[in-house]
N, C-alpha and C positions, 0 to 999 in steps of 0.2 A: 452623254460626255462621259470618258472613261475614269472612274473613280481614283484609279492609282494614279494617274497622270495628275490629276487634281491636286492630290495629295502631295506630289512633287513639287507642284507650282507654289503651294502654301507653305512649303518648307523653304523654298527659293526666295519667296516674298518675304517671309518674317526676317530674315537674314538681312535683307535690305533696309538700311535705315533711311533711304529717301529715294523717291521714284524720279525717272530720268524720262522724257517723253520724246518721240521722236515723230516725222512726218515724212511727206514725200515732197516733191517740188511743187504740188498743187498749194497754192496761197489760200488761207483760210475765208478769204474774202469771196472766192469763187465757189464755197459750198453755203450757195442761198437758200438750199432747202436739201434736207435729207430725211429718211423715213428709219424709224425705229424698229429695229427687230426685237420681238417679245424677249425681256431680259432671262436669263436662267439666273437662278438663285440657289445655293449650295451650303446649308448651315447644319452643321453638326452638334451633337448634344454630349457634352463630357460627363459621364456617369460615375458610379461606383467604381473603384478599381482604376480611374484615371481611363476609361475606355472611352473612345469617342466613337460616336454613331452618327451617321446622315440621319438628320430629322425632317421628314417630308412635311410636318404641321409648320414648325418654325420657319422652315424653306419657303412655305406659301405665306406666312406672315411679311416675311422679309421682303417676298416679290411683291406683295400691294405696297408696301413700303417704298419701294424701290420706283415703283411706277408712279406712284403719287408726288415721289421727288421730282421724278424727270418730268412730271406735267408742270412742276413749278419754271423749269428750267427750259419748257418748250419752246418760249419766244428766242430766248436768246441762244440756243442751240439750233434754232431754224429746223426744229421737228414739222414735218406734215402733219395734218390734222389726223390721218389714219396710221395704224401700225401694221405691222405684219405678224400676224399669229398663226402659227403652224399646228394641227389640230390632229393629223393623221399621224399615228404614233411611230411608224416606220420614217417618215420624212423629218418627225422631230428628233429622233435617233440619230439620223443622218447628219441633222443642222448641229446638234451637240457635237458630233465627232468633227466637223468642220470648223467650228468656233474654237474648240479644244486644239486643233491643229494649228489656228493662226495664233493663239494665244503661246502656245508653245513656242512656234516660231519667233513671235514679236519677244518673248523673254529671252531666247536665245540669243537675240540679235541687239538687245536694249544698249548693252554696254558696248558698242562697235561702233560707235560714232566718229571715232578717229580712223575706224579700218571699214575695208568694204563689206558692206552686209550682204548677206544672201537675198536672192530676189524670190518672191512669193506671187503666185497667181492666186486669185480669189478662187475658192474652191466652186465646183458646180451647183449645188445646191443653192448657196447664198447667191450666186451671181444669177441664176434662173429667178428667185423670188424679186429681187431688185428691179431686174428687167420687166418681170410681168406686171410689177408696179408701176413701170416708165419712172424709174429714180435712178440716177446717176450714184448718191451718196446714201451709204445705211449706216445706221449707228449700231453697234453691238456693245451690249452691256452686260458682265458677268459679275455676281458677287458670291464671295463664298467666305467662310469663317465659322468661328464655334462661340457657344456659349456654354454655360454650367448648371446641372441640374442645383436645386436649392439644396444648400448646405454643403455642395462639393466644394466651393473655393474655400471656405474657412476652414474645412479638413484637412485642404493640401495644406493652406497657409502654417496651419498648426503643426502637420507634418514636417514641413520645411525648416521651422523653428527647431524642432526637435533633433533633427539631424546635425543643425547648425551647432546646436548645444553639445551634441554627442562627440561632433568634431573637434570641438574648442576643448572638452575635457582631454581628448587624445593626443591633440596638437597645440595647445595652449591658445590658439587664435578661432574665435567664435565664428562660422559665416555661413550665412544660407541665402538661397536665390528665390525670391518670391514668384509663386505661379502665376502665370498671365491668367487673367480674370476672363479675358473674353477677346473676339479679334474679329476684324472685318476687313476685307481686301477686296476692292472695286476695280475691276478690268474694263476700260474704256475703248474701242477702236472704232475709227470711221474707215468703212472699206468704198473703194472707187470702181465701179462698173467701166467706166469709160478708158482710165488707164488699166484698169484689170490689178489693181494692187491696194495695199495698204497705205491711206491717206495720213491717218494719225493713229498715233497707240499712246496709252498712258495707263497708270495705275497708282492707286492709294492703298495706304497699308496703316490701319489703325489697331493698337494695342492697348488692350483692358478698355475697350470700348464695345459696347454691345452692339451687334449685327443688325439689331431689330429695333433699333431706336431710330426713328426718322431723321432726327438732329443729325445723327453721326452719318447717316447716308447722304445727307444733303450736301453736308463739311466735303466730304468724299468727291462729291460731285463738284463742288465750287473749287476743289484743290485742282482736279482731274485735267479740267478745262483752262485753269490760271494761266495767262500768257500765249493763248492760244485762241481762242474765242472771246477772253475778256482779261481785262489787267487785273493782277491780284487784287486790289482794293473795292472792286466792282461788284 
């Protein structure tokens, strides 16, 4: 998945105070089984100088926890016992690009409920993977976000306070903005090979919550599918 595009999606998502999901004409009750495509996770580490670098080790930890969280929802999400895992590097790269395309399309259409949304067809690789596994519906989940290196957050807070004091001396009004400690964004999409479109899309944005804490990930999954597969309090 293209890192630049992902960064743009992160910025867009953080600016949203709440997520809005959309669906196709397919009733959730029709989704009696779907297969999970191996999730992709992209977690960055904020280091000294406020440099943000994608961290493979942290991303792998997050992926393990995401899969564990999805397993706890397996029955409620009507997931099949098998998952789709693509090991070939070329195919994985193509799959990432197709998922990136679908998310960018969904983000561009999420606020068009009262307007006519553009149509989209399931890309070739995703369609092939679902048909090969004889499944109509497939679940796509992507997590991205960031955490901070040890000591980075307290240092940034102190810097922000210092800037606020300087501003106060100059203007008579002290003001500073506390840096975001961590961030986790979860995207969930259900694709439909029969109708060749997206049956469901939603996302969850958690600020100041660590992306590698299973409880946070489970909370996001719970939120994403509320009022679609289950009621809010279930």
